Backbone as ProteinMPNN parsed JSONL, in Angstrom:
{"seq_chain_A": "MRLPTLLRGAFADALTLVLPVDCAGCDAPDTTLCESCRVALAPHVRRRDIGGVAVWSGLAYEGPAARVIRSLKQEGRTALAAALAPALAAAVTAAGDGDPVMVVPIPTSRAAYRRRGYRVPELVARRAGLRAERVLVAGRRTADQRGLDRGERRRNVAGSFVAARPVAGRRVVVVDDVVTTGATLAEAARALRAAGAHVVGCATVASTPRLVSRG", "coords_chain_A": {"N_chain_A": [[130.622, 128.176, 104.183], [127.611, 128.584, 106.401], [126.309, 130.973, 106.957], [127.28, 133.009, 104.948], [126.073, 131.393, 102.771], [123.204, 131.372, 103.576], [123.175, 134.499, 103.424], [123.4, 135.076, 100.826], [121.313, 133.824, 99.518], [119.278, 135.613, 100.57], [120.031, 137.932, 99.543], [119.708, 137.365, 96.781], [116.566, 137.017, 96.466], [115.929, 139.729, 97.593], [116.684, 141.248, 95.605], [114.928, 140.642, 93.561], [112.935, 142.29, 94.327], [113.277, 144.743, 93.908], [114.698, 145.387, 91.12], [114.175, 145.454, 88.05], [111.983, 142.729, 86.653], [111.491, 140.007, 84.522], [108.623, 137.669, 83.889], [109.114, 134.406, 85.036], [108.089, 132.408, 83.608], [107.025, 133.08, 81.159], [108.073, 135.485, 80.37], [106.723, 137.742, 80.641], [106.714, 141.24, 81.023], [108.044, 142.948, 84.313], [107.115, 141.231, 86.235], [107.752, 138.675, 88.594], [106.334, 136.342, 88.25], [103.853, 135.611, 86.275], [100.254, 135.779, 86.169], [98.916, 133.883, 84.578], [100.94, 131.886, 84.287], [101.499, 131.222, 87.015], [98.882, 129.845, 87.321], [99.165, 127.723, 85.42], [101.558, 126.299, 87.026], [99.587, 124.635, 89.034], [99.379, 121.947, 90.852], [99.547, 118.72, 89.148], [99.302, 115.576, 89.525], [101.032, 112.986, 88.952], [102.013, 109.701, 88.068], [105.078, 107.582, 87.877], [106.568, 104.112, 87.468], [109.31, 103.202, 88.394], [112.485, 101.24, 88.77], [111.271, 99.338, 90.413], [110.264, 101.218, 92.264], [107.628, 103.613, 93.028], [107.341, 106.718, 91.462], [106.078, 109.735, 91.954], [104.827, 113.041, 90.398], [104.667, 116.542, 90.612], [104.007, 118.013, 88.488], [104.459, 118.27, 84.693], [107.488, 118.397, 82.824], [107.661, 120.675, 81.145], [106.865, 123.633, 78.857], [105.682, 126.628, 80.967], [106.522, 125.386, 83.32], [108.847, 124.128, 83.194], [110.662, 126.316, 82.08], [110.35, 127.799, 84.68], [111.556, 126.242, 86.777], [114.18, 125.904, 85.263], [114.897, 128.598, 85.796], [114.908, 128.989, 88.532], [117.074, 126.918, 89.06], [119.016, 127.358, 87.688], [119.415, 130.418, 87.226], [119.446, 131.457, 89.861], [117.164, 132.664, 90.923], [115.562, 132.371, 93.713], [113.102, 132.854, 95.022], [111.309, 131.964, 93.229], [111.134, 129.358, 94.288], [108.881, 128.838, 95.965], [106.625, 129.204, 94.484], [106.914, 126.711, 93.003], [106.434, 125.044, 95.315], [103.915, 123.992, 96.124], [103.467, 121.789, 94.083], [105.317, 120.01, 94.905], [104.857, 119.489, 97.3], [102.343, 118.102, 97.006], [102.971, 115.723, 95.358], [104.466, 114.378, 97.416], [102.462, 113.896, 99.027], [100.925, 112.416, 97.651], [102.755, 110.121, 97.102], [103.37, 109.226, 99.816], [100.922, 108.411, 100.369], [99.27, 109.807, 102.038], [99.834, 109.482, 104.736], [102.222, 109.711, 107.713], [105.762, 110.528, 107.027], [109.258, 110.06, 106.448], [111.185, 112.49, 104.825], [113.406, 112.453, 102.378], [116.167, 113.9, 100.668], [117.394, 114.074, 97.4], [121.078, 114.13, 97.581], [122.761, 116.894, 96.668], [125.123, 117.922, 94.585], [128.828, 118.764, 95.413], [129.958, 120.478, 93.864], [127.723, 121.605, 92.311], [126.478, 122.833, 94.419], [128.285, 124.672, 95.111], [128.296, 125.951, 93.187], [125.707, 127.352, 93.141], [124.747, 127.926, 95.405], [122.724, 127.163, 97.43], [120.638, 124.257, 97.771], [118.584, 122.74, 95.539], [116.508, 120.793, 95.926], [115.917, 120.886, 98.503], [115.427, 123.515, 99.235], [113.041, 123.873, 97.761], [111.46, 122.255, 99.289], [111.422, 122.895, 101.74], [109.911, 125.534, 101.495], [107.71, 124.389, 100.848], [106.779, 123.403, 103.134], [108.057, 121.106, 104.478], [109.976, 118.673, 106.104], [113.095, 118.203, 105.193], [115.439, 115.706, 105.173], [118.905, 115.307, 105.563], [119.862, 112.424, 104.671], [121.109, 110.589, 102.954], [124.386, 110.303, 101.211], [127.122, 110.966, 99.279], [128.697, 108.059, 98.145], [130.702, 107.414, 96.532], [132.176, 109.245, 93.599], [130.931, 110.556, 90.721], [130.098, 110.998, 87.214], [128.968, 114.058, 85.347], [125.633, 113.648, 84.953], [124.083, 114.717, 82.737], [123.682, 114.558, 79.274], [124.012, 111.814, 79.211], [122.927, 108.795, 78.108], [120.062, 106.248, 79.467], [121.082, 104.019, 80.068], [123.4, 104.428, 80.65], [123.332, 106.493, 82.679], [122.347, 104.976, 84.61], [124.43, 103.062, 85.252], [126.279, 104.985, 85.785], [125.475, 106.189, 88.131], [125.118, 103.81, 89.809], [125.483, 102.168, 93.08], [126.569, 104.674, 94.278], [125.131, 106.011, 96.372], [124.962, 106.161, 99.994], [123.369, 105.437, 103.065], [123.869, 107.863, 105.784], [122.988, 108.078, 108.143], [120.582, 106.557, 110.77], [117.958, 104.28, 109.423], [116.182, 102.664, 109.909], [113.222, 100.864, 109.822], [112.2, 102.89, 109.187], [109.618, 104.821, 107.439], [110.065, 106.087, 104.339], [109.985, 108.891, 102.054], [111.624, 109.738, 98.882], [113.234, 112.744, 97.878], [113.457, 114.718, 95.033], [114.273, 117.807, 92.431], [113.587, 117.437, 89.675], [112.64, 114.525, 87.504], [114.101, 112.426, 85.492], [115.454, 109.919, 83.743], [115.213, 108.635, 85.914], [117.05, 106.834, 87.164], [118.975, 108.181, 89.172], [116.935, 108.409, 91.195], [116.289, 105.73, 91.883], [118.778, 104.849, 92.465], [118.89, 106.021, 95.097], [116.712, 104.811, 96.428], [117.56, 102.211, 96.488], [119.694, 102.577, 98.198], [118.649, 103.405, 100.668], [117.135, 101.369, 101.422], [118.872, 99.771, 101.464], [119.944, 100.264, 103.957], [117.937, 99.622, 105.874], [115.446, 100.64, 105.845], [112.138, 101.8, 104.857], [111.088, 102.267, 101.395], [108.549, 104.074, 100.302], [108.079, 105.672, 98.29], [109.014, 107.747, 95.886], [109.395, 111.371, 95.137], [108.991, 114.171, 93.181], [109.242, 117.576, 91.841], [108.838, 117.902, 89.053], [108.092, 116.104, 86.275], [109.954, 114.709, 83.226], [108.473, 114.824, 80.005], [108.785, 112.391, 78.508], [108.612, 110.746, 80.752], [106.142, 110.514, 81.999], [103.278, 108.975, 83.142], [99.922, 109.001, 83.571], [98.306, 109.026, 87.059]], "CA_chain_A": [[129.672, 128.424, 105.633], [125.827, 128.566, 106.55], [125.715, 132.513, 107.165], [127.338, 133.535, 103.416], [124.917, 130.823, 101.95], [121.954, 132.383, 103.69], [122.926, 135.974, 102.842], [123.156, 135.059, 99.36], [120.006, 133.731, 99.139], [118.417, 136.677, 100.882], [120.271, 138.878, 98.624], [118.948, 137.228, 95.583], [115.098, 137.086, 96.839], [115.546, 141.122, 97.831], [116.958, 141.937, 94.203], [113.891, 140.522, 92.562], [111.847, 143.319, 94.445], [113.864, 146.147, 93.619], [115.024, 145.37, 90.191], [112.956, 145.264, 86.859], [112.075, 141.289, 86.181], [110.246, 139.288, 83.785], [107.972, 136.533, 84.141], [110.193, 133.244, 84.827], [107.35, 131.258, 82.579], [106.713, 133.524, 79.723], [108.86, 136.675, 80.051], [105.902, 138.929, 80.788], [107.606, 142.276, 81.919], [107.549, 143.551, 85.339], [106.732, 140.435, 87.227], [108.684, 137.577, 88.694], [105.428, 135.066, 87.944], [102.638, 136.109, 85.723], [98.743, 134.837, 86.615], [98.981, 132.609, 83.997], [101.999, 130.962, 84.639], [100.941, 130.759, 88.305], [97.837, 128.811, 87.069], [99.998, 126.52, 84.667], [102.201, 125.59, 87.977], [99.132, 124.107, 89.579], [99.876, 120.507, 90.867], [98.458, 117.613, 88.313], [99.986, 114.809, 90.171], [101.296, 111.592, 87.885], [102.954, 108.469, 88.48], [105.595, 106.526, 86.932], [107.328, 103.45, 88.2], [110.856, 103.164, 88.051], [113.101, 100.255, 89.347], [110.663, 99.038, 91.559], [109.605, 102.276, 93.394], [106.868, 104.518, 92.585], [107.785, 107.963, 91.359], [105.276, 110.638, 91.992], [105.403, 114.241, 90.275], [103.546, 117.387, 90.496], [104.203, 118.896, 86.917], [105.092, 117.722, 83.548], [108.615, 119.104, 82.923], [107.139, 121.477, 79.94], [106.251, 124.792, 79.043], [105.979, 127.267, 82.259], [107.104, 124.82, 84.321], [110.15, 123.889, 83.001], [111.073, 127.505, 82.347], [110.702, 128.178, 86.265], [112.804, 125.426, 87.314], [115.505, 126.039, 85.202], [115.253, 129.803, 86.259], [115.437, 128.405, 89.922], [118.399, 126.314, 89.119], [120.364, 128.319, 86.684], [119.721, 131.743, 87.592], [119.29, 132.005, 91.296], [115.698, 133.26, 91.277], [115.069, 131.563, 94.699], [112.065, 133.459, 95.261], [110.39, 130.902, 92.598], [110.61, 128.161, 94.834], [107.631, 128.831, 96.478], [105.961, 128.71, 93.514], [106.948, 125.243, 93.079], [106.462, 124.167, 96.49], [102.608, 123.134, 95.871], [103.665, 120.603, 93.401], [106.181, 118.997, 95.502], [104.098, 118.951, 98.365], [101.164, 117.238, 96.61], [103.808, 114.597, 95.193], [105.157, 113.78, 98.578], [101.229, 113.443, 99.807], [100.491, 111.045, 97.113], [103.796, 108.982, 97.415], [102.905, 108.603, 101.338], [99.299, 107.896, 100.578], [98.732, 110.504, 103.081], [100.446, 109.415, 105.994], [103.667, 110.739, 107.916], [107.003, 110.042, 106.275], [110.372, 110.988, 106.309], [111.258, 113.149, 103.522], [114.865, 112.517, 102.162], [116.225, 114.666, 99.485], [118.778, 113.651, 96.818], [122.304, 115.15, 97.975], [123.294, 117.943, 96.046], [126.723, 117.621, 94.52], [129.274, 119.788, 96.213], [130.143, 121.245, 92.567], [126.285, 122.242, 92.136], [126.18, 123.445, 95.606], [129.433, 125.922, 95.124], [127.878, 127.418, 91.915], [124.593, 127.819, 93.239], [124.661, 128.422, 96.92], [121.703, 126.5, 97.905], [120.36, 122.678, 97.698], [117.143, 122.974, 95.385], [115.177, 119.992, 96.221], [115.806, 120.956, 99.937], [114.702, 124.621, 99.17], [111.623, 123.553, 97.543], [110.638, 120.951, 100.337], [111.254, 123.996, 102.964], [108.752, 126.297, 101.048], [106.303, 123.383, 100.643], [106.654, 123.143, 104.5], [108.505, 119.729, 104.458], [111.438, 118.546, 106.993], [114.003, 117.216, 104.554], [116.267, 115.228, 106.411], [119.759, 114.618, 105.073], [120.285, 110.967, 105.119], [122.048, 109.952, 101.905], [125.491, 111.102, 101.187], [127.726, 110.13, 98.153], [129.871, 107.071, 98.41], [131.831, 107.848, 95.226], [132.218, 110.185, 92.868], [130.068, 110.408, 89.6], [130.275, 111.954, 85.852], [127.723, 114.514, 85.301], [124.649, 113.07, 84.224], [123.833, 115.433, 81.594], [124.313, 114.186, 78.066], [123.936, 110.293, 79.335], [121.682, 108.022, 77.928], [119.32, 105.789, 80.548], [121.858, 103.012, 80.485], [124.886, 105.049, 81.216], [123.034, 107.029, 84.026], [121.87, 104.096, 85.714], [125.965, 102.587, 85.54], [127.029, 106.301, 86.314], [125.136, 106.295, 89.812], [125.2, 102.383, 90.779], [126.398, 102.544, 94.256], [127.017, 105.865, 94.534], [124.491, 106.885, 97.8], [124.868, 105.671, 101.238], [122.844, 106.274, 104.28], [124.807, 108.246, 107.057], [121.919, 108.235, 109.538], [119.954, 105.621, 111.001], [116.791, 104.843, 109.021], [115.87, 101.13, 109.681], [112.046, 100.978, 110.062], [111.216, 104.529, 108.81], [108.757, 105.346, 105.933], [110.606, 107.292, 103.614], [110.104, 109.446, 100.497], [112.667, 110.396, 98.396], [112.549, 113.902, 96.669], [114.056, 115.629, 93.76], [113.685, 118.523, 91.453], [112.997, 116.699, 88.333], [113.241, 112.962, 87.406], [114.374, 112.12, 84.009], [115.495, 108.42, 83.433], [114.977, 107.745, 87.185], [118.255, 106.284, 87.581], [119.555, 108.564, 90.637], [115.963, 108.078, 92.464], [116.349, 104.236, 91.866], [119.68, 104.232, 93.288], [118.894, 106.546, 96.364], [115.948, 103.89, 97.051], [118.387, 101.143, 96.965], [120.571, 102.563, 99.353], [117.965, 103.694, 101.852], [116.351, 100.002, 101.718], [119.941, 98.739, 102.084], [119.816, 100.804, 105.538], [116.362, 99.147, 106.418], [114.455, 101.836, 105.283], [110.609, 101.186, 103.998], [110.876, 103.56, 100.988], [107.232, 103.981, 100.316], [107.984, 105.941, 96.929], [109.905, 108.995, 95.455], [108.58, 112.761, 94.556], [109.528, 115.418, 92.371], [108.626, 118.77, 91.363], [108.428, 117.588, 87.658], [108.936, 114.686, 85.305], [110.213, 114.975, 81.747], [107.299, 114.252, 79.356], [108.617, 110.901, 78.204], [108.501, 109.676, 81.658], [104.749, 110.552, 82.651], [102.22, 108.332, 82.999], [98.813, 109.312, 84.556], [98.142, 108.226, 88.457]], "C_chain_A": [[128.632, 128.731, 105.286], [125.481, 130.17, 106.223], [125.94, 132.796, 105.753], [126.186, 132.728, 102.615], [123.62, 131.4, 102.244], [121.685, 133.908, 103.293], [122.626, 135.94, 101.225], [121.932, 134.886, 99.005], [119.042, 134.761, 99.207], [118.601, 137.639, 99.89], [119.513, 138.787, 97.372], [117.305, 137.63, 95.431], [115.125, 138.837, 96.658], [115.834, 141.94, 96.276], [115.798, 142.017, 93.261], [112.841, 141.733, 93.023], [112.229, 144.463, 94.042], [114.511, 146.399, 92.01], [114.18, 145.083, 89.127], [113.203, 143.534, 86.539], [111.015, 141.114, 85.289], [109.817, 138.065, 84.026], [109.119, 135.417, 84.084], [109.742, 132.289, 83.739], [107.28, 131.649, 81.196], [107.203, 134.837, 79.425], [108.12, 138.089, 79.809], [107.071, 139.922, 81.455], [107.091, 142.507, 83.323], [106.962, 142.809, 86.388], [107.193, 139.279, 87.495], [107.799, 136.012, 88.129], [104.199, 135.743, 87.488], [101.439, 135.453, 86.407], [98.923, 133.677, 85.896], [99.811, 131.442, 84.137], [101.933, 130.208, 86.138], [99.664, 129.668, 88.218], [98.6, 127.504, 86.453], [100.84, 125.617, 85.835], [101.033, 124.828, 88.951], [99.341, 122.591, 89.714], [98.797, 119.503, 89.855], [99.282, 116.415, 88.593], [100.047, 113.595, 88.94], [102.366, 110.954, 88.369], [103.929, 107.685, 87.341], [106.56, 105.362, 87.771], [108.575, 103.243, 87.838], [111.856, 102.287, 89.229], [112.561, 99.9, 90.687], [110.087, 99.84, 92.559], [108.791, 103.065, 92.554], [107.204, 106.019, 92.563], [106.531, 109.016, 90.993], [105.569, 112.009, 91.637], [104.239, 115.222, 90.103], [103.261, 117.991, 89.346], [105.056, 117.951, 85.871], [106.282, 118.648, 83.273], [108.523, 119.618, 81.658], [106.911, 122.83, 80.266], [106.725, 125.454, 80.354], [106.76, 126.658, 83.132], [108.698, 124.505, 84.239], [111.114, 125.338, 82.904], [111.439, 128.061, 83.874], [111.412, 127.693, 86.948], [113.965, 125.462, 86.792], [115.855, 127.654, 85.552], [115.568, 129.7, 87.845], [116.877, 127.923, 89.998], [119.272, 127.066, 88.657], [120.396, 129.674, 86.901], [119.709, 132.234, 88.869], [118.193, 132.653, 91.653], [114.8, 132.137, 92.421], [113.712, 131.845, 95.085], [110.861, 132.554, 94.303], [110.112, 129.608, 93.5], [109.438, 127.685, 95.451], [106.527, 128.569, 95.714], [105.488, 127.055, 93.03], [106.381, 124.42, 94.088], [104.866, 123.431, 96.402], [102.741, 121.707, 95.212], [104.412, 119.392, 93.825], [105.504, 118.659, 96.72], [102.837, 117.848, 97.855], [101.944, 115.925, 96.112], [104.053, 113.909, 96.328], [103.733, 113.165, 99.334], [101.003, 112.285, 98.891], [101.664, 109.981, 97.0], [103.639, 108.403, 98.806], [101.64, 108.272, 101.554], [98.858, 108.771, 101.842], [99.173, 110.4, 104.344], [101.76, 109.753, 106.352], [104.753, 109.834, 107.042], [108.06, 110.696, 106.464], [110.692, 111.095, 105.074], [112.844, 113.319, 103.298], [115.185, 112.948, 100.796], [117.407, 113.87, 98.862], [119.721, 114.628, 97.073], [122.598, 115.733, 96.256], [124.899, 117.683, 95.966], [127.817, 118.896, 95.058], [129.659, 121.034, 94.837], [128.668, 122.452, 92.489], [125.999, 123.306, 93.293], [127.173, 124.938, 95.727], [128.564, 126.714, 93.809], [126.59, 128.016, 92.336], [124.434, 128.661, 94.693], [123.612, 128.152, 97.792], [121.353, 124.96, 97.223], [118.868, 123.084, 97.089], [116.028, 122.243, 95.736], [114.99, 120.364, 98.063], [115.027, 122.343, 99.979], [113.309, 124.497, 99.049], [110.712, 122.965, 98.706], [110.432, 122.103, 101.628], [109.897, 124.983, 102.648], [107.31, 125.335, 101.215], [106.001, 122.99, 102.386], [107.252, 121.69, 105.178], [109.798, 119.901, 105.287], [112.189, 117.813, 105.942], [114.92, 116.954, 105.274], [117.601, 114.719, 105.48], [120.68, 113.374, 105.5], [121.25, 110.3, 104.149], [123.219, 110.971, 101.849], [126.452, 110.483, 100.16], [128.809, 109.484, 98.752], [130.756, 107.396, 97.614], [131.449, 109.011, 94.58], [131.788, 109.833, 91.484], [130.236, 111.23, 88.616], [128.915, 112.88, 86.11], [126.867, 113.571, 84.662], [123.864, 113.72, 82.73], [124.486, 115.259, 80.31], [124.165, 112.39, 77.909], [122.633, 109.684, 78.939], [121.317, 107.203, 79.105], [120.188, 104.687, 80.967], [123.033, 103.526, 81.171], [124.537, 105.847, 82.496], [122.797, 106.054, 84.932], [123.559, 103.266, 86.073], [126.631, 103.633, 86.14], [126.753, 106.157, 87.968], [125.046, 104.952, 90.62], [126.19, 102.521, 92.016], [126.811, 103.604, 94.595], [126.61, 106.298, 95.928], [124.939, 105.545, 98.879], [124.372, 106.413, 102.423], [123.834, 106.577, 105.611], [124.068, 108.496, 108.236], [120.907, 107.092, 109.661], [118.445, 105.629, 110.297], [116.088, 103.522, 109.042], [114.228, 101.665, 110.128], [111.303, 101.991, 109.555], [110.578, 104.127, 107.427], [109.382, 106.507, 105.452], [109.956, 107.813, 102.054], [110.874, 110.042, 100.0], [112.263, 111.398, 97.451], [113.469, 114.711, 96.184], [113.517, 116.758, 93.207], [112.69, 117.948, 90.377], [113.271, 115.373, 88.304], [113.182, 112.728, 85.686], [114.518, 110.715, 83.308], [114.975, 107.866, 84.972], [116.286, 107.05, 87.682], [118.595, 106.747, 89.17], [118.327, 108.457, 91.515], [116.26, 106.815, 92.639], [117.577, 104.06, 92.781], [119.558, 105.197, 94.663], [117.664, 105.314, 96.959], [116.322, 103.16, 97.589], [119.385, 101.26, 98.064], [119.867, 102.768, 100.521], [117.473, 101.977, 102.17], [117.553, 99.054, 102.248], [120.218, 98.738, 103.58], [118.55, 100.325, 106.319], [115.353, 99.9, 106.465], [113.145, 101.231, 104.731], [110.417, 102.321, 102.887], [109.616, 103.429, 100.02], [107.038, 104.733, 98.679], [108.982, 107.304, 96.595], [108.462, 110.176, 94.993], [109.336, 113.587, 94.274], [108.595, 116.283, 92.154], [108.016, 118.536, 90.243], [108.97, 116.434, 86.957], [108.908, 115.116, 83.781], [109.123, 114.278, 81.051], [107.433, 112.786, 78.994], [108.595, 110.056, 79.263], [106.974, 109.485, 82.364], [103.805, 109.799, 82.001], [100.889, 108.608, 84.064], [98.426, 108.421, 85.678], [96.332, 108.081, 88.366]], "O_chain_A": [[128.39, 129.128, 104.146], [124.61, 130.544, 105.437], [124.896, 132.877, 105.105], [125.427, 133.354, 101.874], [122.936, 131.886, 101.344], [120.627, 134.454, 102.979], [121.818, 136.622, 100.594], [121.385, 135.672, 98.232], [118.173, 134.96, 98.358], [117.643, 138.195, 99.353], [118.842, 139.7, 96.89], [116.85, 138.35, 94.542], [114.467, 139.329, 95.741], [115.298, 142.991, 95.925], [115.564, 142.915, 92.452], [111.997, 142.126, 92.218], [111.347, 145.286, 93.796], [114.801, 147.553, 91.695], [113.29, 144.287, 89.426], [114.309, 143.077, 86.249], [109.967, 141.753, 85.205], [110.666, 137.263, 84.416], [109.978, 135.477, 83.204], [110.488, 131.563, 83.082], [107.414, 130.891, 80.236], [106.87, 135.38, 78.372], [108.491, 139.092, 79.198], [108.02, 139.574, 82.158], [105.903, 142.319, 83.585], [106.387, 143.358, 87.328], [107.103, 138.544, 86.512], [108.324, 134.965, 87.749], [103.543, 136.413, 88.286], [101.677, 134.565, 87.226], [99.071, 132.58, 86.434], [99.443, 130.268, 84.109], [102.206, 129.035, 86.39], [99.558, 128.753, 89.035], [98.581, 126.409, 87.016], [100.866, 124.393, 85.708], [101.623, 124.267, 89.875], [99.479, 121.963, 88.665], [97.568, 119.563, 89.849], [100.115, 116.224, 87.707], [99.124, 113.416, 88.145], [103.367, 111.407, 88.924], [103.576, 107.301, 86.226], [107.261, 105.773, 88.695], [108.752, 103.089, 86.629], [111.934, 102.663, 90.398], [113.116, 100.062, 91.774], [109.512, 99.385, 93.549], [109.15, 103.247, 91.391], [107.347, 106.571, 93.654], [106.085, 109.078, 89.848], [106.471, 112.511, 92.308], [103.143, 114.936, 89.62], [102.16, 118.53, 89.233], [105.98, 117.175, 86.114], [106.036, 119.827, 83.527], [109.292, 119.091, 80.854], [106.778, 123.288, 81.401], [107.785, 125.134, 80.89], [107.65, 127.272, 83.721], [109.531, 124.655, 85.134], [112.15, 125.445, 83.561], [112.494, 128.603, 84.201], [112.033, 128.343, 87.789], [114.925, 125.147, 87.495], [117.043, 127.972, 85.582], [116.492, 130.366, 88.313], [117.719, 128.37, 90.777], [120.284, 127.404, 89.272], [121.5, 130.2, 86.759], [119.955, 133.428, 89.043], [118.202, 133.253, 92.729], [113.842, 131.402, 92.182], [113.119, 130.871, 95.548], [109.683, 132.505, 94.655], [109.072, 128.952, 93.445], [109.032, 126.525, 95.506], [105.59, 127.864, 96.088], [104.422, 126.477, 92.817], [105.911, 123.303, 93.87], [104.8, 122.23, 96.663], [102.244, 120.682, 95.68], [104.317, 118.235, 93.416], [105.602, 117.51, 97.151], [102.584, 116.833, 98.504], [101.429, 114.902, 96.564], [103.841, 112.699, 96.262], [103.784, 112.184, 100.076], [100.891, 111.171, 99.402], [101.273, 108.838, 96.764], [103.764, 107.19, 98.972], [101.194, 107.902, 102.64], [98.038, 108.277, 102.616], [98.867, 111.306, 105.119], [102.525, 110.094, 105.45], [104.565, 108.727, 106.537], [107.981, 111.908, 106.662], [110.602, 110.188, 104.246], [113.489, 114.168, 103.914], [114.589, 112.467, 99.833], [118.207, 113.189, 99.502], [119.463, 115.818, 96.895], [122.619, 115.179, 95.156], [125.68, 117.369, 96.865], [127.359, 120.037, 95.014], [129.593, 122.255, 94.981], [128.652, 123.68, 92.584], [125.425, 124.383, 93.13], [126.845, 125.986, 96.284], [128.343, 127.919, 93.691], [126.33, 129.15, 91.935], [124.055, 129.82, 94.865], [123.503, 128.787, 98.841], [121.878, 124.642, 96.156], [118.03, 123.623, 97.812], [114.886, 122.684, 95.865], [113.978, 120.072, 98.701], [114.028, 122.394, 100.697], [112.486, 124.858, 99.89], [109.524, 123.203, 98.926], [109.428, 122.128, 102.34], [108.997, 125.134, 103.475], [106.193, 125.648, 101.625], [105.022, 122.325, 102.727], [106.884, 121.291, 106.283], [110.532, 120.889, 105.259], [111.838, 116.64, 105.817], [115.354, 117.795, 106.062], [117.406, 113.79, 104.697], [121.667, 113.264, 106.227], [122.113, 109.521, 104.555], [123.167, 112.127, 102.268], [126.536, 109.261, 100.281], [129.625, 109.944, 99.55], [131.818, 107.735, 98.137], [130.505, 109.709, 94.949], [132.264, 108.797, 91.019], [130.561, 112.365, 88.965], [128.002, 112.554, 86.87], [127.321, 112.738, 83.877], [123.213, 113.082, 81.903], [125.629, 115.673, 80.116], [124.195, 111.781, 76.839], [121.519, 110.004, 79.354], [122.172, 107.283, 79.987], [120.128, 104.339, 82.147], [123.525, 103.016, 82.178], [125.394, 105.892, 83.379], [123.054, 106.293, 86.112], [123.752, 102.922, 87.239], [127.51, 103.391, 86.966], [127.62, 106.043, 88.835], [124.923, 104.93, 91.844], [127.366, 102.882, 91.97], [127.675, 103.501, 95.465], [127.426, 106.852, 96.665], [125.159, 104.365, 98.604], [124.699, 107.543, 102.787], [124.407, 105.718, 106.282], [124.528, 109.081, 109.216], [120.395, 106.687, 108.617], [117.721, 106.616, 110.428], [115.349, 103.302, 108.082], [114.065, 102.743, 110.7], [110.076, 102.041, 109.467], [110.98, 103.32, 106.59], [109.316, 107.637, 105.937], [109.555, 107.07, 101.158], [111.082, 111.132, 100.533], [111.421, 111.292, 96.559], [114.234, 115.366, 96.893], [112.306, 116.907, 93.37], [111.463, 117.998, 90.282], [114.148, 114.962, 89.064], [112.229, 112.902, 84.926], [113.761, 110.405, 82.388], [114.41, 106.781, 85.104], [116.3, 106.762, 88.878], [118.531, 106.001, 90.147], [118.605, 108.404, 92.713], [116.591, 106.615, 93.807], [117.529, 103.282, 93.735], [120.485, 104.906, 95.419], [117.879, 104.957, 98.117], [116.03, 102.919, 98.76], [119.835, 100.319, 98.718], [120.407, 102.324, 101.534], [117.556, 101.559, 103.325], [117.499, 98.087, 103.009], [120.562, 97.795, 104.292], [118.311, 100.789, 107.434], [114.39, 99.701, 107.206], [113.194, 100.141, 104.16], [109.717, 103.284, 103.199], [109.695, 102.711, 99.023], [106.078, 104.45, 97.961], [109.721, 107.643, 97.519], [107.277, 110.013, 94.704], [110.333, 113.853, 94.945], [107.387, 116.05, 92.205], [106.822, 118.813, 90.134], [110.094, 115.944, 87.076], [107.994, 115.748, 83.25], [108.811, 113.159, 81.458], [106.488, 112.005, 79.101], [108.564, 108.837, 79.091], [106.675, 108.545, 83.1], [103.492, 109.812, 80.811], [100.99, 108.39, 85.272], [98.214, 107.227, 85.465], [95.712, 107.511, 89.264]]}, "name": "protein", "num_of_chains": 1, "seq": "MRLPTLLRGAFADALTLVLPVDCAGCDAPDTTLCESCRVALAPHVRRRDIGGVAVWSGLAYEGPAARVIRSLKQEGRTALAAALAPALAAAVTAAGDGDPVMVVPIPTSRAAYRRRGYRVPELVARRAGLRAERVLVAGRRTADQRGLDRGERRRNVAGSFVAARPVAGRRVVVVDDVVTTGATLAEAARALRAAGAHVVGCATVASTPRLVSRG"}
């Protein structure tokens, strides 16, 4: 239900204000995010072409950025979404070339949603002032992507998304938190194009270093 989910997020944010915390990026004491790590999260947009679509990322998934994203995803530190929001906003702007676009997040699996109580791409998008529209849904079950190589990931997600809402003629940017091999983003772009959307690019908070190429 929606209300319990909202309450969980608010409770997690409140705890960071009343309990001692360490910096999510470097473990400095008594701060959610130290000034040095905030500076490290300043957007530095980069581009990678995957499966015929341009993927723009605001950060490299390394150092403080990687630790902050893991804290958001694995430790329930939802307040960190605001610090990551500028990176996603910059990536979306680059992907859309500054023009209005429909922002479509990668769907969060039911297992991940049950575990966290929130959808990471949508949470960061909201903090960035973006309206994320749930267009894509799972067309079939897939295995956990962790531990799979590039080819296995591509085969695992092939045909796994469908568009559940009309998008014909819309300019779309697909968003996610981190791009690794790009297989999931490429599948999302395929499904949206099959529904008639014009996918102008993808945008992520961060990209793993092996995928980074400067734009």
